[in-house]
C-alpha positions as MATLAB code, in Angstrom:
seq = 'MTLQSWQKSSFSGDTANCVYVAAASDGTIAIRESDEPDVIITTLPDRLDAFLRAVKAGEFDHLTA';
ca = [
      -3.348    9.590   -7.984;
      -1.972   10.972  -11.047;
       0.142    8.682  -13.237;
       3.045    9.119  -15.624;
       2.598    7.340  -18.926;
       2.547    3.528  -18.620;
       5.765    1.783  -19.835;
       6.479   -1.631  -20.550;
       9.705   -3.664  -20.983;
      11.505   -3.651  -24.061;
      11.717   -7.397  -23.594;
       7.939   -7.598  -24.044;
       8.244   -6.939  -27.708;
       4.584   -7.016  -29.487;
       3.296   -9.937  -27.157;
      -0.041   -9.490  -25.330;
       1.480  -10.759  -21.975;
       3.088   -7.629  -20.775;
       3.364   -5.778  -17.307;
       3.415   -2.207  -17.204;
       4.612    0.242  -14.728;
       4.021    4.046  -14.072;
       5.172    6.561  -11.598;
       2.469    8.112   -9.505;
       2.174   11.479   -8.281;
       2.067   10.422   -4.586;
       5.548    8.770   -4.789;
       4.241    5.175   -5.471;
       4.592    2.851   -8.302;
       1.681    1.526  -10.224;
       1.728   -1.900  -11.912;
      -0.708   -3.536  -14.119;
      -1.006   -6.370  -16.494;
      -1.976   -6.222  -20.115;
      -4.595   -8.796  -19.550;
      -6.437   -6.845  -17.043;
      -5.591   -3.155  -17.483;
      -8.170   -1.905  -15.021;
      -6.586   -3.771  -12.007;
      -3.723   -1.595  -10.687;
      -1.632   -2.494   -7.776;
       0.567    0.124   -6.111;
       4.054   -0.241   -4.168;
       6.750    1.942   -2.888;
      10.013    2.191   -5.020;
      12.120    0.743   -2.275;
       9.788   -2.297   -2.066;
       9.821   -2.592   -5.691;
      13.377   -2.493   -5.665;
      13.795   -5.168   -2.966;
      11.336   -7.473   -4.779;
      13.152   -7.215   -8.143;
      16.499   -7.918   -6.316;
      15.211  -11.099   -4.817;
      13.698  -12.175   -8.317;
      17.037  -11.482   -9.978;
      18.927  -13.599   -7.122;
      16.736  -16.502   -7.773;
      14.905  -16.278   -4.339;
      11.690  -17.337   -5.858;
      12.843  -20.064   -8.171;
      11.455  -22.584   -6.032;
       7.927  -21.747   -6.824;
       8.407  -22.468  -10.441;
       9.578  -26.002  -10.119;
];
């Protein structure tokens, strides 16, 4: 799996708590956290899109209470 360059959100600023994403040559999306950059998970673009929509819609808010 060849990765494009890692990108982090502009909302992260200069903090150490960042999530990075990269497009992979096999069509998946790779995700890692700055605290453990060697741990990489992958997902498909449509599944990541569904997850992000659910987060934005507040479907997981009950987990933070």
